[in-house]
C-alpha positions in Angstrom: -50.7 -9.6 14.7 -47.0 -10.4 14.5 -45.3 -6.9 14.4 -45.2 -4.3 16.3 -47.7 -1.2 15.4 -45.9 0.9 12.6 -42.9 -1.4 12.1 -41.8 -4.5 10.3 -40.2 -6.0 13.4 -41.8 -9.0 14.6 -43.0 -8.9 18.0 -40.3 -10.7 20.3 -40.0 -11.6 24.0 -37.0 -9.2 24.1 -39.1 -6.2 23.2 -36.6 -5.5 20.8 -37.3 -2.7 17.9 -34.0 -2.7 15.9 -34.5 -5.3 13.4 -30.7 -6.1 12.9 -30.1 -7.1 17.2 -33.4 -9.2 16.6 -31.5 -10.6 13.7 -28.2 -11.3 16.2 -30.3 -12.3 18.7 -32.4 -15.0 16.7 -29.3 -16.2 15.6 -27.9 -16.9 18.6 -30.7 -18.5 20.3 -31.4 -20.7 16.7 -27.7 -22.1 17.2 -28.6 -23.2 20.5 -31.8 -24.7 20.0 -30.5 -26.4 16.7 -27.4 -27.8 18.6 -29.7 -29.5 21.4 -32.0 -31.0 18.6 -29.1 -32.4 17.0 -27.7 -34.2 20.5 -31.5 -35.0 21.2 -32.5 -35.5 17.8 -36.7 -35.4 17.5 -38.7 -38.2 15.9 -39.1 -38.1 12.3 -41.8 -35.3 11.3 -44.6 -37.3 10.3 -47.2 -35.1 10.9 -48.1 -31.0 11.1 -47.6 -31.1 15.3 -44.5 -32.5 15.0 -43.3 -30.2 12.6 -44.9 -27.2 14.8 -42.9 -28.8 17.9 -39.7 -28.3 16.0 -40.6 -24.9 15.0 -41.3 -24.1 18.9 -38.1 -25.6 20.0 -36.2 -23.7 17.5 -37.5 -20.3 18.2 -39.3 -20.4 21.7 -36.7 -18.5 23.1 -37.3 -15.3 20.8 -41.1 -15.4 19.2 -43.9 -15.9 21.5 -45.8 -17.4 18.4 -43.2 -19.8 17.8 -44.8 -23.4 17.0 -47.8 -21.8 15.8 -49.3 -21.9 12.5 -49.9 -18.3 11.2 -53.0 -16.4 11.0 -52.1 -13.8 8.5 -49.5 -13.1 6.1 -46.1 -11.8 6.9 -42.9 -11.7 5.1 -39.3 -11.9 7.0 -36.7 -10.8 4.3 -37.7 -12.6 1.0 -39.6 -15.0 2.7 -43.3 -14.7 2.7 -45.4 -16.7 5.0 -48.3 -18.3 3.5 -51.9 -18.3 5.3 -52.7 -20.8 7.4 -55.0 -22.7 4.5 -52.1 -22.7 1.9 -49.4 -24.0 4.8 -52.0 -26.7 6.1 -52.3 -28.1 2.6 -48.3 -27.8 1.6 -47.8 -29.9 4.7 -50.2 -32.8 4.4 -48.7 -32.9 0.9 -45.2 -32.9 2.2 -45.5 -35.5 4.8 -47.4 -37.8 2.0 -44.7 -37.6 0.0 -42.0 -38.1 3.0 -44.0 -41.2 4.4 -43.8 -42.7 1.0 -40.3 -42.1 0.7 -39.5 -43.3 4.1 -41.3 -46.9 4.3 
């Protein structure tokens, strides 16, 4: 669903199959988009949609699924993406704690 067939390379808008080149490209675009967020700071991420918007903003140039909740488990390097139900619970818990600290 997120990787090219018979590959561990994430499907990307550049159709790169070389993981190292994809990492380099992702780094360049991510740094660019993060610099935009630093200049045009988003509102505090007080809900799940705000987090997804930030994710979309940072990775939209590289991945077609940027800003979407994952529908299946995937991993990238040492990080493993949780299934959607776990992510929803974790995000809800995080946001609840965030609101307590910021109010």
